[in-house]
The first five atom37 places (N, CA, C, CB, O) and aatype in JSON, in Angstrom:
{
  "aatype": [12, 1, 0, 6, 2, 1, 2, 15, 16, 19, 6, 14, 19, 2, 3, 10, 14, 19, 1, 9, 2, 8, 3, 17, 4, 11, 11, 4, 7, 9, 4, 9, 0, 13, 4, 14, 1, 5, 19, 10, 0, 13, 7, 0, 7, 3, 18, 14, 6, 10, 19, 3, 0, 6, 7, 4, 16, 1, 4, 11, 12, 4, 6, 10, 12, 4, 14, 3, 13, 0, 19, 19, 19, 0, 3, 1, 14, 0, 11, 11, 3, 11, 19, 6, 6, 19, 15, 7, 5],
  "atom_mask": [
    [1, 1, 1, 1, 1],
    [1, 1, 1, 1, 1],
    [1, 1, 1, 1, 1],
    [1, 1, 1, 1, 1],
    [1, 1, 1, 1, 1],
    [1, 1, 1, 1, 1],
    [1, 1, 1, 1, 1],
    [1, 1, 1, 1, 1],
    [1, 1, 1, 1, 1],
    [1, 1, 1, 1, 1],
    [1, 1, 1, 1, 1],
    [1, 1, 1, 1, 1],
    [1, 1, 1, 1, 1],
    [1, 1, 1, 1, 1],
    [1, 1, 1, 1, 1],
    [1, 1, 1, 1, 1],
    [1, 1, 1, 1, 1],
    [1, 1, 1, 1, 1],
    [1, 1, 1, 1, 1],
    [1, 1, 1, 1, 1],
    [1, 1, 1, 1, 1],
    [1, 1, 1, 1, 1],
    [1, 1, 1, 1, 1],
    [1, 1, 1, 1, 1],
    [1, 1, 1, 1, 1],
    [1, 1, 1, 1, 1],
    [1, 1, 1, 1, 1],
    [1, 1, 1, 1, 1],
    [1, 1, 1, 0, 1],
    [1, 1, 1, 1, 1],
    [1, 1, 1, 1, 1],
    [1, 1, 1, 1, 1],
    [1, 1, 1, 1, 1],
    [1, 1, 1, 1, 1],
    [1, 1, 1, 1, 1],
    [1, 1, 1, 1, 1],
    [1, 1, 1, 1, 1],
    [1, 1, 1, 1, 1],
    [1, 1, 1, 1, 1],
    [1, 1, 1, 1, 1],
    [1, 1, 1, 1, 1],
    [1, 1, 1, 1, 1],
    [1, 1, 1, 0, 1],
    [1, 1, 1, 1, 1],
    [1, 1, 1, 0, 1],
    [1, 1, 1, 1, 1],
    [1, 1, 1, 1, 1],
    [1, 1, 1, 1, 1],
    [1, 1, 1, 1, 1],
    [1, 1, 1, 1, 1],
    [1, 1, 1, 1, 1],
    [1, 1, 1, 1, 1],
    [1, 1, 1, 1, 1],
    [1, 1, 1, 1, 1],
    [1, 1, 1, 0, 1],
    [1, 1, 1, 1, 1],
    [1, 1, 1, 1, 1],
    [1, 1, 1, 1, 1],
    [1, 1, 1, 1, 1],
    [1, 1, 1, 1, 1],
    [1, 1, 1, 1, 1],
    [1, 1, 1, 1, 1],
    [1, 1, 1, 1, 1],
    [1, 1, 1, 1, 1],
    [1, 1, 1, 1, 1],
    [1, 1, 1, 1, 1],
    [1, 1, 1, 1, 1],
    [1, 1, 1, 1, 1],
    [1, 1, 1, 1, 1],
    [1, 1, 1, 1, 1],
    [1, 1, 1, 1, 1],
    [1, 1, 1, 1, 1],
    [1, 1, 1, 1, 1],
    [1, 1, 1, 1, 1],
    [1, 1, 1, 1, 1],
    [1, 1, 1, 1, 1],
    [1, 1, 1, 1, 1],
    [1, 1, 1, 1, 1],
    [1, 1, 1, 1, 1],
    [1, 1, 1, 1, 1],
    [1, 1, 1, 1, 1],
    [1, 1, 1, 1, 1],
    [1, 1, 1, 1, 1],
    [1, 1, 1, 1, 1],
    [1, 1, 1, 1, 1],
    [1, 1, 1, 1, 1],
    [1, 1, 1, 1, 1],
    [1, 1, 1, 0, 1],
    [1, 1, 1, 1, 1]
  ],
  "atom_positions": [
    [[0.93, -1.21, -0.04], [0.2, 0.29, -0.05], [0.87, 1.16, -0.03], [-0.6, 0.67, 0.88], [1.79, 1.25, 0.77]],
    [[0.51, 2.24, -1.12], [1.74, 3.29, -0.94], [0.47, 4.89, -0.87], [3.25, 3.19, -2.81], [-0.59, 5.14, -1.44]],
    [[1.15, 5.48, -0.09], [0.16, 6.9, -0.15], [0.34, 7.85, -1.22], [0.36, 7.82, 1.08], [1.41, 8.13, -1.76]],
    [[-0.83, 8.32, -1.48], [-0.68, 8.92, -2.9], [-0.29, 10.49, -2.43], [-2.29, 8.76, -3.97], [-0.55, 10.79, -1.26]],
    [[0.33, 11.53, -3.33], [0.45, 12.31, -3.0], [0.99, 13.19, -4.26], [0.95, 12.08, -1.96], [2.11, 13.23, -4.75]],
    [[-0.08, 13.82, -4.57], [0.32, 14.62, -6.16], [1.57, 13.58, -7.07], [1.26, 16.58, -5.75], [2.62, 14.08, -7.45]],
    [[1.26, 12.28, -7.27], [2.08, 11.75, -7.93], [3.67, 11.59, -7.5], [1.89, 12.34, -8.95], [4.44, 11.77, -8.44]],
    [[4.17, 11.35, -6.45], [5.08, 11.58, -5.78], [5.69, 10.1, -5.01], [4.59, 12.68, -4.95], [4.96, 9.34, -4.38]],
    [[6.48, 9.99, -5.13], [6.71, 8.73, -4.58], [7.1, 9.1, -2.87], [8.0, 7.92, -5.53], [8.07, 9.73, -2.47]],
    [[6.06, 8.5, -2.09], [6.13, 8.36, -0.6], [6.21, 7.18, -0.16], [5.13, 8.86, 0.05], [5.81, 6.1, -0.61]],
    [[6.89, 7.54, 0.99], [7.3, 6.21, 1.94], [6.25, 5.35, 2.02], [7.69, 6.52, 3.46], [5.17, 5.92, 1.9]],
    [[6.19, 3.93, 2.22], [5.08, 2.9, 2.21], [4.45, 3.28, 3.68], [5.66, 1.15, 2.03], [5.2, 3.51, 4.63]],
    [[3.28, 3.33, 3.78], [2.63, 4.02, 4.83], [2.6, 2.96, 6.45], [0.97, 4.38, 4.13], [2.76, 3.41, 7.58]],
    [[2.35, 1.57, 6.08], [2.83, 0.41, 7.2], [2.01, 1.1, 8.45], [4.84, 0.27, 7.53], [2.29, 0.62, 9.54]],
    [[1.17, 2.01, 8.44], [0.83, 2.41, 9.57], [1.52, 3.14, 10.63], [0.5, 1.57, 9.95], [1.24, 3.24, 11.82]],
    [[2.58, 3.67, 9.88], [3.08, 4.85, 10.66], [2.7, 6.2, 10.77], [4.11, 4.99, 10.39], [1.98, 6.74, 9.93]],
    [[3.2, 6.87, 11.89], [2.34, 8.02, 12.24], [3.27, 9.34, 11.22], [2.3, 8.29, 14.29], [2.72, 10.43, 11.05]],
    [[4.31, 9.12, 10.77], [5.17, 10.19, 9.81], [5.8, 9.4, 8.52], [6.55, 10.93, 10.75], [6.45, 8.35, 8.55]],
    [[5.48, 10.06, 7.55], [5.73, 9.75, 6.5], [6.21, 10.79, 5.64], [4.82, 9.16, 6.14], [5.56, 11.83, 5.49]],
    [[7.71, 10.52, 4.86], [8.83, 11.41, 4.16], [8.6, 11.6, 3.02], [10.12, 10.97, 4.14], [8.21, 10.46, 2.73]],
    [[8.52, 12.26, 1.94], [8.43, 11.96, 0.6], [9.52, 12.67, 0.23], [7.18, 12.27, -0.11], [10.02, 13.79, 0.25]],
    [[9.71, 11.17, -0.22], [11.42, 11.3, -0.67], [12.04, 12.76, -1.66], [11.77, 9.75, -1.79], [13.03, 13.49, -1.66]],
    [[10.69, 12.58, -2.5], [11.43, 13.5, -3.86], [11.42, 14.71, -3.41], [10.65, 13.56, -5.4], [12.26, 15.41, -3.97]],
    [[10.56, 15.45, -2.3], [10.4, 16.62, -1.66], [11.46, 16.78, -1.16], [9.46, 16.76, -0.84], [12.24, 17.57, -1.7]],
    [[11.73, 16.26, -0.27], [12.59, 16.54, 0.75], [14.15, 16.66, 0.46], [12.35, 15.58, 1.68], [14.75, 15.86, -0.26]],
    [[14.76, 17.76, 1.13], [15.92, 18.4, 0.48], [16.84, 18.25, 1.71], [15.67, 20.01, -0.1], [17.58, 19.19, 2.01]],
    [[16.84, 17.18, 2.38], [17.4, 16.75, 3.83], [17.9, 17.74, 4.59], [18.48, 15.81, 3.8], [18.99, 17.61, 5.14]],
    [[17.2, 18.76, 4.72], [17.48, 19.79, 5.93], [17.77, 19.96, 7.1], [16.91, 20.27, 6.12], [18.48, 20.85, 7.58]],
    [[16.9, 18.58, 7.93], [16.91, 18.51, 9.31], [16.22, 19.62, 10.37], [0.0, 0.0, 0.0], [16.4, 19.93, 11.55]],
    [[15.38, 20.03, 9.35], [14.26, 20.89, 10.22], [13.55, 19.91, 11.3], [12.97, 21.55, 9.13], [13.76, 19.77, 12.51]],
    [[12.43, 19.13, 10.19], [11.43, 18.21, 10.82], [12.3, 17.69, 11.96], [10.81, 16.99, 9.79], [11.73, 17.51, 13.04]],
    [[13.79, 17.39, 11.85], [14.33, 16.36, 13.23], [14.52, 17.5, 14.64], [16.3, 15.45, 12.79], [14.41, 17.44, 15.86]],
    [[14.82, 18.4, 13.73], [15.39, 19.19, 15.1], [13.88, 20.14, 15.61], [17.05, 20.5, 14.57], [14.1, 21.02, 16.45]],
    [[12.52, 19.99, 15.16], [11.5, 20.74, 16.1], [10.95, 19.91, 16.33], [10.67, 21.78, 15.77], [9.84, 20.3, 16.7]],
    [[11.07, 18.16, 16.37], [10.65, 17.19, 17.08], [10.42, 17.25, 18.34], [11.27, 16.38, 16.95], [11.51, 17.06, 18.88]],
    [[9.53, 17.43, 19.24], [9.96, 17.74, 20.38], [9.93, 16.33, 21.21], [9.14, 18.92, 20.93], [10.29, 16.28, 22.38]],
    [[9.62, 15.56, 20.72], [9.9, 14.16, 21.35], [11.24, 13.38, 21.08], [8.83, 13.26, 20.91], [11.76, 12.49, 21.74]],
    [[11.71, 14.09, 19.66], [12.93, 13.36, 18.99], [12.91, 11.82, 18.46], [14.01, 13.4, 20.0], [13.75, 10.92, 18.5]],
    [[11.74, 11.9, 18.02], [11.48, 10.72, 17.08], [11.96, 10.16, 15.75], [10.47, 10.83, 16.85], [12.05, 9.06, 15.2]],
    [[12.21, 11.38, 15.5], [12.79, 11.49, 13.99], [14.51, 11.58, 13.88], [12.12, 12.99, 13.27], [15.15, 12.03, 14.83]],
    [[14.89, 11.31, 13.18], [16.83, 10.67, 12.65], [16.81, 10.95, 11.16], [17.3, 8.46, 12.86], [15.98, 10.92, 10.25]],
    [[18.26, 11.27, 11.33], [18.55, 10.82, 9.92], [18.62, 9.45, 9.56], [19.71, 11.29, 9.52], [19.36, 8.72, 10.22]],
    [[18.02, 9.02, 8.7], [18.16, 7.41, 8.23], [18.84, 7.11, 6.87], [0.0, 0.0, 0.0], [19.51, 8.13, 6.71]],
    [[18.99, 6.55, 6.11], [19.35, 5.53, 4.89], [19.02, 6.93, 4.06], [18.25, 3.79, 4.54], [18.01, 7.63, 4.19]],
    [[20.44, 7.19, 2.96], [20.47, 8.14, 2.41], [20.29, 9.78, 2.83], [0.0, 0.0, 0.0], [20.15, 10.77, 2.11]],
    [[20.35, 9.67, 3.96], [20.63, 10.93, 5.24], [19.35, 11.15, 4.89], [21.91, 12.43, 5.17], [19.5, 12.36, 4.72]],
    [[17.68, 10.89, 4.53], [17.01, 11.09, 4.83], [16.14, 11.28, 6.16], [16.98, 10.73, 4.26], [16.53, 10.3, 6.79]],
    [[15.55, 11.69, 6.7], [14.7, 11.71, 7.85], [13.78, 10.71, 7.87], [14.06, 12.86, 7.99], [13.09, 10.53, 6.87]],
    [[13.61, 9.74, 9.26], [13.17, 8.72, 9.32], [12.39, 8.7, 10.96], [14.32, 7.77, 8.93], [12.73, 9.4, 11.92]],
    [[11.58, 7.95, 10.94], [10.8, 8.17, 12.33], [11.74, 6.98, 12.95], [8.81, 7.9, 12.37], [12.12, 6.05, 12.24]],
    [[12.11, 7.1, 14.39], [13.18, 5.89, 14.98], [12.02, 5.17, 16.18], [15.01, 6.76, 15.93], [12.06, 4.05, 16.71]],
    [[11.03, 6.28, 16.35], [10.34, 5.97, 17.41], [8.87, 6.25, 17.4], [10.91, 6.56, 18.41], [8.22, 7.09, 18.01]],
    [[8.38, 5.01, 16.24], [6.91, 5.23, 16.45], [6.1, 5.36, 17.52], [6.4, 4.46, 15.99], [5.0, 5.92, 17.46]],
    [[6.55, 4.87, 18.5], [5.35, 4.79, 19.46], [5.97, 5.71, 20.61], [4.91, 3.09, 20.01], [5.6, 5.53, 21.77]],
    [[6.73, 6.49, 20.36], [7.32, 7.94, 21.07], [6.16, 9.25, 20.57], [0.0, 0.0, 0.0], [5.85, 10.27, 21.19]],
    [[5.79, 8.85, 19.47], [5.33, 10.09, 18.37], [4.33, 10.27, 19.34], [4.79, 9.79, 16.56], [3.79, 9.29, 19.87]],
    [[3.99, 11.59, 19.67], [2.39, 11.97, 19.95], [1.31, 12.77, 18.86], [2.45, 12.95, 21.21], [0.23, 13.33, 19.07]],
    [[2.26, 12.51, 17.38], [1.7, 13.18, 16.23], [0.81, 14.17, 16.54], [1.07, 12.32, 15.39], [-0.4, 14.19, 16.34]],
    [[1.78, 15.31, 17.22], [1.62, 16.53, 17.11], [1.84, 17.27, 15.73], [2.34, 16.96, 18.03], [1.2, 18.32, 15.77]],
    [[2.38, 17.17, 14.75], [2.5, 17.48, 13.44], [3.41, 18.54, 13.6], [1.23, 17.79, 12.7], [3.13, 19.45, 12.81]],
    [[4.31, 18.77, 14.24], [5.4, 20.13, 14.51], [6.15, 19.87, 13.4], [6.46, 20.21, 16.03], [6.4, 20.76, 12.58]],
    [[6.52, 18.8, 13.29], [7.48, 18.09, 11.76], [6.69, 18.7, 10.71], [7.48, 16.06, 11.45], [7.05, 19.74, 10.16]],
    [[5.78, 18.17, 10.44], [4.76, 18.67, 8.98], [4.88, 20.39, 9.14], [2.62, 18.03, 9.12], [5.47, 21.17, 8.39]],
    [[4.25, 20.61, 10.12], [4.3, 22.16, 10.1], [5.54, 23.09, 9.77], [3.95, 22.54, 11.35], [5.46, 24.18, 9.2]],
    [[6.57, 22.56, 10.17], [7.7, 23.48, 10.09], [8.62, 22.94, 8.73], [8.61, 23.43, 11.63], [9.51, 23.71, 8.39]],
    [[8.48, 21.83, 8.05], [8.94, 21.74, 6.82], [8.6, 22.33, 5.35], [8.88, 20.72, 6.78], [7.67, 22.13, 4.57]],
    [[9.55, 23.01, 5.3], [9.46, 24.15, 4.0], [9.34, 23.74, 2.89], [10.52, 24.99, 3.76], [9.53, 24.5, 1.94]],
    [[8.95, 22.22, 2.69], [9.13, 22.12, 1.51], [8.2, 21.24, 1.2], [10.32, 21.88, 1.17], [8.12, 20.6, 0.15]],
    [[7.0, 21.21, 2.75], [6.25, 19.92, 2.96], [6.22, 18.53, 2.39], [5.24, 20.19, 2.81], [5.32, 17.94, 1.8]],
    [[7.3, 18.21, 2.67], [7.58, 16.88, 2.8], [7.15, 15.82, 3.77], [8.65, 16.89, 2.85], [7.0, 14.64, 3.46]],
    [[6.93, 16.39, 5.13], [6.3, 15.39, 5.67], [4.62, 15.3, 6.21], [7.14, 15.19, 6.62], [3.89, 16.26, 6.44]],
    [[4.27, 13.76, 6.32], [3.09, 14.28, 6.07], [3.05, 13.44, 7.51], [2.12, 14.03, 4.54], [3.92, 12.57, 7.64]],
    [[1.85, 13.69, 8.9], [1.49, 13.28, 9.48], [0.0, 12.56, 9.9], [1.96, 13.85, 9.8], [-0.88, 13.31, 10.34]],
    [[-0.24, 11.28, 9.77], [-0.86, 10.29, 10.13], [-2.18, 11.08, 11.14], [0.24, 9.21, 10.85], [-1.83, 11.45, 12.26]],
    [[-3.47, 11.3, 10.75], [-4.2, 11.52, 12.1], [-4.36, 10.23, 13.05], [-5.67, 12.07, 11.79], [-4.14, 9.07, 12.69]],
    [[-4.75, 10.6, 14.18], [-4.54, 9.43, 15.3], [-5.94, 8.42, 15.16], [-4.42, 10.2, 17.08], [-7.06, 8.89, 14.94]],
    [[-5.65, 6.9, 15.34], [-6.51, 5.91, 14.48], [-8.08, 6.34, 15.31], [-5.89, 3.91, 14.65], [-7.69, 6.75, 16.41]],
    [[-9.26, 6.41, 15.3], [-10.26, 6.79, 16.04], [-10.4, 5.37, 16.69], [-11.51, 7.46, 15.26], [-10.04, 4.28, 16.26]],
    [[-10.95, 5.66, 17.68], [-10.97, 5.21, 18.83], [-12.61, 4.11, 19.03], [-10.77, 6.65, 19.8], [-13.76, 4.5, 19.2]],
    [[-11.92, 2.35, 18.88], [-13.26, 1.95, 19.28], [-13.8, 1.74, 20.35], [-13.53, 1.12, 18.9], [-13.22, 1.28, 21.33]],
    [[-15.62, 2.22, 20.29], [-16.11, 1.91, 21.5], [-16.9, 0.65, 21.84], [-16.79, 2.88, 21.8], [-17.71, 0.14, 21.06]],
    [[-16.59, 0.18, 23.14], [-17.03, -0.78, 23.57], [-18.43, -0.88, 23.09], [-16.82, -0.8, 24.83], [-18.63, 0.26, 22.67]],
    [[-19.31, -1.42, 22.93], [-20.85, -1.89, 22.42], [-21.3, -2.99, 23.89], [-20.74, -3.0, 20.46], [-20.99, -4.18, 23.94]],
    [[-21.98, -2.36, 24.8], [-22.62, -3.22, 25.76], [-23.71, -4.13, 25.0], [-23.29, -2.32, 26.92], [-24.39, -3.73, 24.06]],
    [[-23.78, -5.36, 25.52], [-25.24, -5.54, 24.9], [-25.96, -5.94, 25.84], [-25.44, -6.48, 23.78], [-25.54, -6.66, 26.74]],
    [[-27.43, -5.44, 25.71], [-28.56, -5.53, 26.39], [-29.54, -6.26, 26.85], [-28.95, -5.11, 26.1], [-30.61, -6.14, 26.26]],
    [[-29.45, -7.21, 28.01], [-30.27, -8.1, 27.98], [-31.88, -8.04, 28.38], [-29.65, -8.86, 28.61], [-32.37, -7.42, 29.33]],
    [[-32.5, -8.77, 27.5], [-33.87, -8.57, 27.66], [-34.84, -8.99, 28.9], [0.0, 0.0, 0.0], [-35.92, -9.57, 28.84]],
    [[-34.18, -8.54, 29.98], [-34.68, -8.97, 31.09], [-36.09, -8.51, 31.73], [-33.74, -8.74, 31.86], [-36.47, -8.99, 32.8]]
  ]
}
């Protein structure tokens, strides 16, 4: 499964909260510098990558600060409500 973003190549989603569009990223590191939880780091090819998916709070600071719109933060998954069965007593 791949995310669609104006016909550009985006990393596979794989349920990760942060995606980096390598076609748009200039490897400046602004997203890494502004991450309050420090869950982004330079990875393969010197592109930013998510190194701690569970530590990401999805605050979108990386997405907001990226000057090239190369970072996309997924929305939080919807919580599933427990459905209680009503007995016919």
